[in-house]
Each structure stands twice: as C-alpha cells, then as structure tokens.
Kinemage of the C-alpha trace (Angstrom):
@kinemage 1
@onewidth
@group {chain A} dominant
@subgroup {mainchain}
@vectorlist {calphas} color= white
{ca met a 1} P 97.907 85.306 98.343
{ca lys a 2} L 97.717 82.577 100.935
{ca lys a 3} L 94.465 81.913 102.714
{ca arg a 4} L 93.967 84.209 105.703
{ca ala a 5} L 97.189 86.088 104.982
{ca leu a 6} L 95.217 89.207 104.117
{ca leu a 7} L 93.607 89.211 107.539
{ca leu a 8} L 96.724 90.341 109.366
{ca val a 9} L 95.568 93.825 110.272
{ca ala a 10} L 97.990 96.289 111.799
{ca gly a 11} L 96.331 96.449 115.211
{ca leu a 12} L 96.688 99.841 116.779
{ca cys a 13} L 97.672 101.419 113.485
{ca ile a 14} L 94.214 100.847 112.037
{ca ala a 15} L 92.593 102.002 115.250
{ca met a 16} L 94.216 105.399 115.274
{ca leu a 17} L 93.894 108.459 113.120
{ca ala a 18} L 90.342 107.757 111.936
{ca gly a 19} L 90.992 104.114 111.313
{ca gly a 20} L 93.700 104.225 108.675
{ca cys a 21} L 97.420 104.346 108.112
{ca asn a 22} L 97.397 105.299 104.446
{ca thr a 23} L 100.235 107.527 103.411
{ca lys a 24} L 99.570 110.637 101.380
{ca lys a 25} L 101.904 109.406 98.665
{ca asp a 26} L 104.162 106.513 97.877
{ca leu a 27} L 107.630 107.785 98.597
{ca asn a 28} L 109.249 104.829 96.812
{ca gln a 29} L 107.227 105.093 93.624
{ca asp a 30} L 109.178 104.585 90.432
{ca ser a 31} L 109.317 107.567 88.119
{ca asn a 32} L 108.007 105.394 85.291
{ca asn a 33} L 104.252 105.606 84.820
{ca asp a 34} L 103.542 101.901 84.371
{ca val a 35} L 100.115 101.219 82.987
{ca thr a 36} L 98.125 98.506 84.655
{ca asp a 37} L 94.462 99.066 83.897
{ca asp a 38} L 93.206 102.353 82.577
{ca gly a 39} L 91.528 104.043 79.693
{ca ala a 40} L 90.766 100.524 79.457
{ca asp a 41} L 89.958 98.759 82.640
{ca asn a 42} L 90.953 100.334 85.911
{ca gly a 43} L 93.118 103.403 85.706
{ca ala a 44} L 95.003 103.243 88.964
{ca asp a 45} L 98.108 104.896 87.530
{ca asn a 46} L 96.629 107.550 85.289
{ca gly a 47} L 94.339 109.622 87.401
{ca thr a 48} L 91.117 107.652 87.107
{ca glu a 49} L 89.323 107.351 90.413
{ca thr a 50} L 89.159 103.783 91.642
{ca pro a 51} L 85.555 102.596 91.490
{ca asp a 52} L 83.715 102.130 94.750
{ca thr a 53} L 82.496 98.597 94.271
{ca gly a 54} L 81.926 97.892 97.928
{ca thr a 55} L 79.358 99.198 100.354
{ca asp a 56} L 80.801 100.948 103.375
{ca ile a 57} L 79.417 99.892 106.706
{ca ala a 58} L 78.384 102.803 108.875
{ca thr a 59} L 80.947 102.921 111.688
{ca pro a 60} L 79.109 103.312 114.997
{ca glu a 61} L 80.282 105.532 117.794
{ca lys a 62} L 82.351 103.920 120.520
{ca gly a 63} L 79.774 105.202 122.924
{ca glu a 64} L 80.116 106.413 126.467
{ca tyr a 65} L 81.013 103.789 129.044
{ca lys a 66} L 82.465 103.693 132.514
{ca leu a 67} L 85.924 102.223 132.314
{ca glu a 68} L 85.711 100.619 135.747
{ca asp a 69} L 82.610 98.673 134.675
{ca tyr a 70} L 84.583 96.758 132.047
{ca ile a 71} L 88.137 96.346 133.310
{ca lys a 72} L 89.979 95.566 136.501
{ca leu a 73} L 93.551 96.396 135.572
{ca gly a 74} L 96.091 93.810 136.600
{ca gln a 75} L 99.880 94.066 136.893
{ca tyr a 76} L 101.218 96.313 134.170
{ca lys a 77} L 104.719 97.129 135.469
{ca asp a 78} L 107.718 94.824 135.691
{ca ile a 79} L 106.128 92.403 133.237
{ca glu a 80} L 108.464 89.501 132.412
{ca ile a 81} L 108.657 88.401 128.785
{ca thr a 82} L 110.975 86.250 126.719
{ca lys a 83} L 113.693 88.342 125.124
{ca val a 84} L 112.981 89.144 121.478
{ca glu a 85} L 116.056 88.834 119.292
{ca val a 86} L 116.595 91.126 116.318
{ca ala a 87} L 116.869 89.053 113.142
{ca glu a 88} L 120.133 89.311 111.236
{ca val a 89} L 120.039 90.676 107.690
{ca thr a 90} L 121.464 88.042 105.337
{ca asp a 91} L 122.680 88.335 101.757
{ca glu a 92} L 119.615 86.311 100.784
{ca asp a 93} L 117.410 88.951 102.417
{ca val a 94} L 119.063 91.693 100.360
{ca thr a 95} L 118.705 89.686 97.143
{ca ala a 96} L 115.034 89.007 97.852
{ca ala a 97} L 114.420 92.688 98.537
{ca ile a 98} L 116.092 93.641 95.259
{ca asp a 99} L 113.975 91.080 93.388
{ca gly a 100} L 110.908 92.639 94.965
{ca val a 101} L 111.940 96.137 93.902
{ca leu a 102} L 112.587 95.003 90.334
{ca gly a 103} L 109.294 93.143 90.302
{ca glu a 104} L 107.327 96.215 91.339
{ca asn a 105} L 109.417 98.714 89.366
{ca pro a 106} L 110.958 96.901 86.388
{ca asn a 107} L 114.324 97.979 85.052
{ca tyr a 108} L 113.449 98.970 81.498
{ca glu a 109} L 115.954 99.413 78.672
{ca glu a 110} L 115.104 100.831 75.275
{ca ile a 111} L 115.162 98.506 72.270
{ca thr a 112} L 117.073 100.183 69.447
{ca asp a 113} L 117.601 97.396 66.890
{ca arg a 114} L 113.999 97.601 65.594
{ca thr a 115} L 111.137 100.105 65.587
{ca asp a 116} L 108.020 97.960 65.102
{ca val a 117} L 105.807 97.028 68.052
{ca gln a 118} L 105.443 93.283 68.611
{ca asn a 119} L 103.231 91.244 70.910
{ca gly a 120} L 104.887 90.971 74.326
{ca asp a 121} L 106.759 94.265 73.987
{ca val a 122} L 106.624 96.948 76.619
{ca val a 123} L 105.777 100.168 74.806
{ca asn a 124} L 106.104 103.650 76.192
{ca ile a 125} L 103.165 105.713 74.946
{ca asp a 126} L 101.260 108.965 75.285
{ca tyr a 127} L 97.518 108.702 74.820
{ca glu a 128} L 94.321 110.702 75.024
{ca gly a 129} L 90.869 109.150 75.099
{ca leu a 130} L 88.046 111.089 73.433
{ca lys a 131} L 84.302 110.499 73.460
{ca asp a 132} L 82.423 112.561 70.895
{ca gly a 133} L 85.594 114.587 70.468
{ca val a 134} L 85.891 115.441 74.170
{ca ala a 135} L 88.575 114.007 76.478
{ca phe a 136} L 87.074 111.886 79.241
{ca asp a 137} L 88.331 111.596 82.804
{ca gly a 138} L 91.127 109.063 83.330
{ca gly a 139} L 91.688 108.482 79.646
{ca thr a 140} L 94.829 110.570 79.230
{ca ala a 141} L 98.430 109.794 80.171
{ca thr a 142} L 101.962 110.573 79.060
{ca asp a 143} L 105.125 108.490 79.299
{ca ala a 144} L 103.067 105.397 80.228
{ca asn a 145} L 104.458 101.869 79.940
{ca leu a 146} L 102.129 99.186 78.585
{ca thr a 147} L 102.869 95.510 77.994
{ca ile a 148} L 101.291 94.443 74.701
{ca gly a 149} L 99.215 91.319 75.220
{ca ser a 150} L 98.708 91.896 78.943
{ca gly a 151} L 95.007 92.646 78.542
{ca ser a 152} L 95.418 95.755 80.670
{ca phe a 153} L 93.451 97.941 78.275
{ca ile a 154} L 90.046 97.461 76.702
{ca pro a 155} L 89.840 94.970 73.822
{ca gly a 156} L 91.500 96.250 70.674
{ca phe a 157} L 93.766 98.845 72.240
{ca glu a 158} L 96.857 96.691 72.550
{ca glu a 159} L 96.149 94.617 69.433
{ca gln a 160} L 95.950 97.718 67.212
{ca leu a 161} L 99.375 98.878 68.379
{ca ile a 162} L 101.067 95.740 67.043
{ca gly a 163} L 103.036 96.667 63.935
{ca lys a 164} L 103.052 100.375 64.655
{ca lys a 165} L 106.407 102.180 64.573
{ca val a 166} L 108.290 104.207 67.149
{ca gly a 167} L 107.331 107.859 66.669
{ca glu a 168} L 104.073 106.961 64.926
{ca lys a 169} L 100.818 108.635 65.921
{ca val a 170} L 97.684 106.571 65.558
{ca asp a 171} L 93.963 106.893 66.233
{ca leu a 172} L 92.423 103.798 67.794
{ca asn a 173} L 88.668 103.491 67.243
{ca leu a 174} L 87.397 101.361 70.108
{ca thr a 175} L 84.293 100.551 72.106
{ca phe a 176} L 84.208 100.101 75.850
{ca pro a 177} L 82.729 96.773 76.995
{ca glu a 178} L 79.039 96.807 77.900
{ca asp a 179} L 79.921 95.526 81.364
{ca tyr a 180} L 82.666 98.110 81.964
{ca ser a 181} L 82.335 98.662 85.711
{ca asn a 182} L 84.649 101.633 86.216
{ca ser a 183} L 82.374 104.148 84.529
{ca ala a 184} L 78.703 103.765 83.653
{ca glu a 185} L 79.070 106.693 81.257
{ca leu a 186} L 81.706 104.859 79.191
{ca ala a 187} L 80.191 101.351 79.254
{ca gly a 188} L 79.344 100.320 75.703
{ca gln a 189} L 80.425 103.678 74.275
{ca ala a 190} L 82.501 104.271 71.147
{ca val a 191} L 85.669 106.272 71.767
{ca val a 192} L 88.862 107.278 70.023
{ca phe a 193} L 92.284 106.976 71.624
{ca lys a 194} L 94.956 109.201 70.101
{ca val a 195} L 98.210 107.345 70.787
{ca thr a 196} L 101.853 108.225 70.210
{ca val a 197} L 104.399 105.390 70.374
{ca asn a 198} L 107.434 106.899 72.113
{ca lys a 199} L 109.716 103.865 72.359
{ca ile a 200} L 109.876 100.125 72.768
{ca leu a 201} L 111.323 98.711 75.968
{ca lys a 202} L 112.555 95.447 77.356
{ca val a 203} L 112.949 94.394 80.952
{ca asn a 204} L 116.492 94.021 82.233
{ca pro a 205} L 116.372 91.669 85.245
{ca glu a 206} L 119.687 93.005 86.535
{ca leu a 207} L 120.157 95.935 88.863
{ca thr a 208} L 122.305 98.566 87.151
{ca asp a 209} L 123.992 101.809 88.140
{ca thr a 210} L 121.776 103.651 85.657
{ca tyr a 211} L 118.634 102.200 87.230
{ca val a 212} L 119.511 103.029 90.841
{ca lys a 213} L 120.695 106.495 89.870
{ca ser a 214} L 117.366 107.163 88.146
{ca asn a 215} L 115.185 105.793 90.910
{ca phe a 216} L 117.078 106.248 94.167
{ca asp a 217} L 119.327 108.834 95.724
{ca val a 218} L 122.510 106.845 95.019
{ca asp a 219} L 124.904 106.533 92.097
{ca thr a 220} L 125.921 102.868 92.190
{ca val a 221} L 124.482 99.428 92.821
{ca asp a 222} L 126.933 98.902 95.684
{ca ala a 223} L 125.755 102.085 97.406
{ca tyr a 224} L 122.146 101.040 96.924
{ca lys a 225} L 122.801 97.625 98.475
{ca val a 226} L 124.393 99.274 101.509
{ca asn a 227} L 121.343 101.509 101.939
{ca leu a 228} L 118.987 98.594 101.420
{ca arg a 229} L 120.785 96.476 104.012
{ca asn a 230} L 120.530 99.344 106.509
{ca glu a 231} L 116.817 99.699 105.766
{ca leu a 232} L 116.263 95.977 106.302
{ca lys a 233} L 118.209 96.153 109.558
{ca leu a 234} L 116.027 99.039 110.730
{ca thr a 235} L 112.921 97.077 109.737
{ca asn a 236} L 114.079 94.073 111.746
{ca glu a 237} L 114.768 96.279 114.764
{ca thr a 238} L 111.320 97.850 114.463
{ca asn a 239} L 109.686 94.435 114.107
{ca ala a 240} L 111.483 93.188 117.218
{ca lys a 241} L 110.421 96.266 119.189
{ca asn a 242} L 106.816 95.864 118.050
{ca glu a 243} L 106.856 92.170 118.947
{ca lys a 244} L 108.154 93.007 122.412
{ca thr a 245} L 105.468 95.641 122.910
{ca asn a 246} L 102.791 93.265 121.696
{ca asn a 247} L 103.993 90.563 124.081
{ca val a 248} L 103.917 92.970 127.010
{ca leu a 249} L 100.445 94.222 126.112
{ca asn a 250} L 99.131 90.666 125.814
{ca lys a 251} L 100.543 89.840 129.249
{ca ile a 252} L 98.784 92.842 130.762
{ca ile a 253} L 95.527 91.791 129.119
{ca glu a 254} L 95.984 88.306 130.599
{ca asn a 255} L 96.587 89.873 134.029
{ca ser a 256} L 93.414 91.945 133.832
{ca glu a 257} L 89.739 91.129 134.164
{ca ile a 258} L 87.995 92.404 131.040
{ca thr a 259} L 84.527 92.461 129.543
{ca his a 260} L 83.716 94.406 126.372
{ca pro a 261} L 81.210 97.189 125.823
{ca gln a 262} L 79.075 96.085 122.868
{ca thr a 263} L 79.454 99.489 121.245
{ca leu a 264} L 83.241 99.061 121.284
{ca leu a 265} L 82.979 95.622 119.669
{ca asp a 266} L 80.609 97.021 117.034
{ca tyr a 267} L 82.989 99.903 116.341
{ca tyr a 268} L 86.014 97.710 115.693
{ca ser a 269} L 83.992 95.156 113.717
{ca ala a 270} L 82.765 97.861 111.358
{ca gln a 271} L 86.261 99.311 111.156
{ca met a 272} L 87.823 96.070 109.953
{ca lys a 273} L 85.022 95.354 107.490
{ca asn a 274} L 85.358 98.835 106.020
{ca tyr a 275} L 89.134 98.429 105.807
{ca tyr a 276} L 88.826 95.375 103.594
{ca thr a 277} L 85.876 96.734 101.644
{ca glu a 278} L 88.013 99.721 100.701
{ca tyr a 279} L 91.024 97.490 100.008
{ca ala a 280} L 88.922 95.320 97.676
{ca ser a 281} L 87.739 98.410 95.807
{ca tyr a 282} L 91.324 99.163 94.764
{ca phe a 283} L 91.144 95.958 92.721
{ca gly a 284} L 87.738 96.814 91.313
{ca met a 285} L 86.002 94.166 93.424
{ca asp a 286} L 83.412 93.979 96.139
{ca ile a 287} L 84.388 92.378 99.436
{ca ala a 288} L 82.766 89.022 98.625
{ca ser a 289} L 84.708 88.681 95.359
{ca phe a 290} L 87.925 89.755 97.034
{ca leu a 291} L 87.574 87.180 99.804
{ca gly a 292} L 86.763 84.488 97.250
{ca met a 293} L 89.858 85.348 95.206
{ca ser a 294} L 91.953 85.138 98.375
{ca gly a 295} L 90.571 81.748 99.394
{ca val a 296} L 88.921 83.127 102.525
{ca thr a 297} L 85.401 81.988 103.346
{ca glu a 298} L 82.796 84.333 104.746
{ca glu a 299} L 82.814 82.301 107.958
{ca asp a 300} L 86.604 82.647 108.258
{ca phe a 301} L 86.347 86.380 107.665
{ca asn a 302} L 83.595 86.853 110.235
{ca asn a 303} L 85.603 84.863 112.783
{ca asp a 304} L 88.606 87.097 112.170
{ca val a 305} L 86.434 90.202 112.472
{ca lys a 306} L 85.172 88.931 115.822
{ca ser a 307} L 88.699 88.143 117.034
{ca tyr a 308} L 89.990 91.524 115.854
{ca ser a 309} L 87.192 93.461 117.540
{ca glu a 310} L 87.740 91.640 120.832
{ca thr a 311} L 91.516 92.130 120.680
{ca met a 312} L 91.245 95.819 119.860
{ca ser a 313} L 88.614 96.382 122.527
{ca ser a 314} L 90.829 94.694 125.132
{ca gln a 315} L 93.811 96.770 124.066
{ca glu a 316} L 91.838 99.992 124.227
{ca leu a 317} L 90.479 99.206 127.688
{ca val a 318} L 93.938 98.324 129.028
{ca ile a 319} L 95.550 101.411 127.525
{ca lys a 320} L 92.862 103.717 128.877
{ca ala a 321} L 93.114 102.096 132.306
{ca ile a 322} L 96.881 102.675 132.363
{ca ile a 323} L 96.383 106.285 131.245
{ca glu a 324} L 94.027 106.755 134.164
{ca ala a 325} L 96.289 104.927 136.655
{ca glu a 326} L 99.390 106.882 135.597
{ca lys a 327} L 97.508 110.147 135.010
{ca met a 328} L 99.088 110.423 131.569
{ca gly a 329} L 98.452 113.151 129.043
{ca ile a 330} L 99.947 114.818 125.988
{ca ser a 331} L 101.519 118.241 126.432
{ca asp a 332} L 101.371 120.907 123.729
{ca ala a 333} L 105.068 120.323 123.004
{ca glu a 334} L 104.522 116.557 122.678
{ca tyr a 335} L 101.548 117.190 120.397
{ca gln a 336} L 103.497 119.485 118.078
{ca glu a 337} L 106.501 117.171 117.934
{ca gly a 338} L 104.339 114.094 117.447
{ca ala a 339} L 102.243 115.689 114.708
{ca ser a 340} L 105.423 116.643 112.869
{ca glu a 341} L 106.737 113.065 113.067
{ca leu a 342} L 103.433 111.616 111.893
{ca ala a 343} L 103.303 114.070 108.994
{ca glu a 344} L 106.728 112.926 107.839
{ca glu a 345} L 105.831 109.252 108.322
{ca tyr a 346} L 102.667 109.587 106.245
{ca gly a 347} L 104.335 111.552 103.455
{ca tyr a 348} L 103.068 115.076 104.114
{ca thr a 349} L 105.234 118.090 103.443
{ca ser a 350} L 104.445 119.672 106.810
{ca ser a 351} L 102.560 119.073 110.029
{ca glu a 352} L 100.180 121.872 109.009
{ca glu a 353} L 99.220 119.998 105.853
{ca phe a 354} L 98.830 116.771 107.826
{ca leu a 355} L 96.620 118.422 110.445
{ca gln a 356} L 94.290 119.669 107.720
{ca thr a 357} L 93.289 116.056 107.108
{ca ala a 358} L 93.688 114.500 110.571
{ca lys a 359} L 91.467 115.396 113.507
{ca glu a 360} L 93.306 116.870 116.483
{ca glu a 361} L 91.609 114.501 118.917
{ca asp a 362} L 92.608 111.492 116.821
{ca val a 363} L 96.216 112.645 116.652
{ca lys a 364} L 96.344 113.251 120.391
{ca glu a 365} L 94.801 109.860 121.099
{ca ser a 366} L 97.308 108.196 118.786
{ca leu a 367} L 100.223 109.915 120.506
{ca leu a 368} L 98.883 109.151 123.966
{ca trp a 369} L 98.368 105.489 123.153
{ca gln a 370} L 101.921 105.288 121.808
{ca lys a 371} L 103.154 106.935 124.985
{ca val a 372} L 101.486 104.184 126.999
{ca leu a 373} L 103.012 101.487 124.790
{ca asp a 374} L 106.469 102.993 125.159
{ca phe a 375} L 105.935 103.185 128.933
{ca ile a 376} L 104.907 99.550 129.435
{ca thr a 377} L 107.676 98.335 127.121
{ca ala a 378} L 110.315 100.284 129.031
{ca glu a 379} L 108.957 98.904 132.326
{ca ala a 380} L 109.080 95.280 131.138
{ca asn a 381} L 111.868 92.826 131.912
{ca glu a 382} L 113.208 90.498 129.239
{ca ile a 383} L 114.370 87.082 130.426
C-alpha cells in the first residue's frame, strides 16, 4: 500500500447513513471458503468476530448552528467546468481486472495424481476446535481452503497436516500462543482440532469455463469478459460523473464565503478517525500499527484528518445552503424509491430490512444531499 493511499476517503459516502458505506454482504464473494487466519490467528472467514483492537473516538454531535452565520452562498447555477471525458475500457483493463479476480478468488483445481499433503499445497479441510472437549467460537469450518506453510493458523496446525492423506481424519493437539490477541480465553490454552482432509488443490492461473460457471452467472469465459467489460465501462462512466459533480461542488465552495462551526469540524474529525480505527481492526491492529504498516506518519494522518473535516464541513454548509435557497425536500415517494435503491446497493434483500438498520433521518438526509448534487451537476456547463 503506497503512502497516503489509504487516506482517500469517499467523501459524502462516509458522511451519510451514520458514517459508513459498508454493504451487508459481499455480492461478489467466491463460493470457496478460503482460510486466511482463524482457529489460529484471525478468523475472518469462519465466523470468528474480528477483534476490536482500536479505541473508538466518541463522535460528537454536529450541534445546532445558524447556517447564515457560517456561509454566504455564492453562484451555484450555470457553473462552468472543464468537460470530463469517460475513460475507454482497454483490453489491458479487462486483463488486469481478471488478474485481480483470480488473485482474490483463486481458480482451484483438484490434484488427483497423489493423496499426500505436502508443504505449499492448498488443502480443502473441515475442522472443529475443542477446548476441554467443548467447541469454541470461531474454531469450526467446513470446506475451507488452507495453504500449507502460509502461517495462517496457529503454530503446529499446518505442519501436522503434512503427510496426511486425502480422506484422513486427524486430531491435532495444539496450544494457542500466549500472546494470542483474538481471544483472551484461548491465549496459552491447549486445544484439539479435529480435521478432515477433503482434497488437495492447486491454483490454475487461467480463467476457465468451469471457474466462471461456478462463480458467476455465465457459462463461458467469453461471456464473462463481455460482462466484465460492461461493468468496467459503467464504472468509468460513474467515475466521470462523480468527478464532474466534485468539480462543480468545489467551484461552488470557491464562490462562497465559508467559516466552519467547531462542532462540525470535530464531528468529521472523529468520523474519519473512527473509520480508520475500525478498518485497522479488520487486520487485527490498532490505528497506530496500521498507519505504521502503511508508511503514514501520525503527523500526515492528522493533517489529512484536518483537511477531510474542513472539506466535509464546507460541503455540508454549501449543500444545506442550496437546500434552503431552492426550498428542496424529499417526498414520501422519493423516500420509498430511494430507500429501495439504497437497500439494493448495500446488499439487503428489501428496503424493509435495510430500514431496520438505517435511521430514517439519515436516509432522508442522504437522499436529499444526492438530490442537491444531481441538481448542481445538471445546472453546470461543461466547456
């Protein structure tokens, strides 16, 4: 990860819907249950809760403030901006996207010319972790893929599988490390993993009809490439639209006279810090360790937090001023339609399910802000 690359926060996205844009589920997840760190170290793929290694910062209220005390809205219609061109999708783009898919969801093929597990093999296993004869949380999985020698599991787990045969059931007597951070209850404790070796796999670097048929709603590689190219084209169009909107919004900010309520700055500062604290926790790290791994100094991070909070505060003030100037609102029909679209975007089965987790006022604010952005973009002139 390049220095500062992680600090590209998705502006309004993070500001809306209680500060997050997490989807309910990963709609592109491979059907294979690839093991990364669990029953061993982390457990992201097998039901273990990710440890909370960071300390959340209490997010302050935005506070009450008089809009007119902090912004004098400048020209916001007929804004002139440089035309944003939609990038063409090249063959190289498609190839790179395919490489990314195969990197995240390897194309496994079963090895049939031998049955013994060797170092470096990918083994498909079922396992159950027991402490004092009782299964512990996060220690059980079926149809999980594990690379022997990867160090994904606690010491001894992978090593004891070397030499075992396909179809063999084995009990692994192991001890969790004393410094095991994912569970204080398991740290330093003796456990038994009951493991069944289902099959041995190898990675096929090529995209095959069998692979795309198993993982995507297509039957052939050619059909998948067509779909992928269309997806990349849509992404480029969306990126161009977002760039245009961002350019228009920045122009309006430049045209306006703005100061920032301190409570608004504090709100967005805490929001960004919490975002990355939570993100770091997915890797089992606190924020300081995560920044260090990414080559970002604390000073750099604090500067980016300051810049983010000022940018978001300016955007909020401008958007609210336009709402007031145009007397905009969200009708019941717009709310219902918008909630349905957001539910689909975030991976919920229905708007009712989505609205059980999202606050109505947050959804309405999100939709209203987007309405403003669509309005100013439509009013702008590209030159």
